[in-house]
C-alpha positions as CSV (number, residue, x, y, z in Angstrom):
1,M,48.0,3.7,4.5
2,Q,50.3,0.9,5.4
3,I,53.9,2.0,6.7
4,Q,56.6,-0.6,6.8
5,I,59.9,0.4,8.5
6,N,63.3,-1.5,7.4
7,T,66.4,-0.9,9.3
8,D,70.0,-2.0,8.4
9,H,72.2,-4.1,10.7
10,N,73.8,-0.7,12.3
11,I,70.6,0.4,13.5
12,D,68.9,-0.9,16.8
13,G,65.4,-1.8,15.5
14,R,63.5,-1.7,18.7
15,E,59.6,-1.6,18.4
16,A,59.6,2.0,20.5
17,L,62.0,3.5,17.8
18,V,60.0,1.8,15.1
19,E,56.6,3.1,16.2
20,H,58.0,6.6,16.8
21,F,59.1,6.9,13.2
22,R,56.0,5.4,11.8
23,G,54.2,8.1,13.8
24,V,56.3,10.8,12.3
25,V,55.8,9.5,8.8
26,A,52.3,9.0,9.2
27,G,51.7,12.7,10.5
28,A,53.6,14.2,7.9
29,L,51.8,12.3,5.1
30,S,48.1,12.2,6.8
31,R,46.5,14.6,4.3
32,F,47.4,12.3,1.6
33,S,46.5,9.0,3.2
34,D,43.5,8.6,0.8
35,H,45.8,8.2,-2.2
36,I,48.6,6.5,-0.6
37,T,48.4,2.7,-0.3
38,R,51.9,1.8,1.1
39,V,55.1,3.7,2.4
40,E,58.3,1.9,3.0
41,V,60.9,3.5,5.1
42,H,64.5,2.2,4.8
43,L,66.8,3.4,7.7
44,S,70.5,3.2,7.6
45,D,73.5,4.2,9.4
46,Q,76.3,5.0,6.8
47,G,79.0,5.4,9.7
48,G,78.7,1.7,10.5
49,D,79.9,0.4,13.8
50,A,82.7,3.1,13.8
51,G,81.0,4.5,17.0
52,A,79.6,8.0,17.5
53,S,80.1,10.1,14.4
54,S,80.0,13.6,15.9
55,G,77.9,15.4,13.6
56,Q,78.5,13.6,10.3
57,N,75.4,13.3,8.1
58,D,75.7,9.6,8.0
59,K,72.1,8.6,8.9
60,R,70.1,7.8,5.9
61,C,66.4,7.6,5.3
62,M,64.8,6.6,2.2
63,L,61.0,6.7,1.6
64,E,59.1,5.2,-1.1
65,A,55.5,6.0,-1.3
66,R,52.9,3.7,-3.6
67,I,50.2,5.9,-4.7
68,E,47.2,4.6,-6.2
69,D,47.2,4.5,-10.2
70,R,50.8,6.1,-10.3
71,Q,54.2,4.9,-10.1
72,P,56.0,4.9,-6.8
73,L,57.7,8.1,-5.5
74,A,61.0,8.0,-3.8
75,V,63.1,10.2,-1.7
76,T,66.3,10.2,0.2
77,H,67.7,12.4,3.1
78,Q,71.0,12.1,5.1
79,A,71.5,13.9,8.4
80,A,73.3,13.8,11.7
81,T,70.4,11.9,13.5
82,L,67.9,9.3,12.8
83,L,65.1,11.8,13.7
84,Q,66.5,14.5,11.4
85,A,66.9,12.1,8.3
86,V,63.2,10.9,8.8
87,D,61.9,14.2,9.2
88,G,63.9,15.6,6.3
89,A,62.9,12.8,4.0
90,A,59.0,13.0,5.2
91,D,59.1,16.7,4.4
92,K,60.5,16.0,0.8
93,L,58.1,13.1,0.2
94,S,55.1,15.5,1.1
95,R,56.1,18.0,-1.2
96,M,56.6,15.6,-4.0
97,I,53.4,14.0,-3.4
98,E,51.6,17.4,-3.2
99,H,53.4,18.4,-6.5
100,T,52.4,15.0,-8.2
101,L,48.8,15.1,-7.1
102,G,48.3,18.8,-8.0
103,R,49.7,18.5,-11.4
104,A,47.5,15.3,-12.1
105,A,44.5,17.4,-11.0
106,R,45.5,20.6,-13.2
107,S,45.8,18.2,-16.1
108,E,42.5,16.7,-15.9
109,G,40.9,20.1,-15.4
110,P,37.3,21.0,-15.1
111,Q,34.9,18.8,-17.2
112,A,32.8,20.4,-19.8
């Protein structure tokens, strides 16, 4: 599973930050890694250059997963910190993938 992280101009995209978030996403989606070819992570700070946001939910994480033989799945989560935004989006995406793969398995059903 390839994980690509993109940030807007308001986020310091240091390699340590990128590697940390890559690990968070990989850990949350590891049980689906055989089905996922690529995950794109888009991080943005909606508060911009206005300084500290004092608890506003202005950090945004959008995750898009490319799953083999299916349309891409995308989720978005906003929170007060980037870590909370990534955790929330990863949790949403994990549940969406589980639902999608489970539904596909049920529709295929047992072969007679």
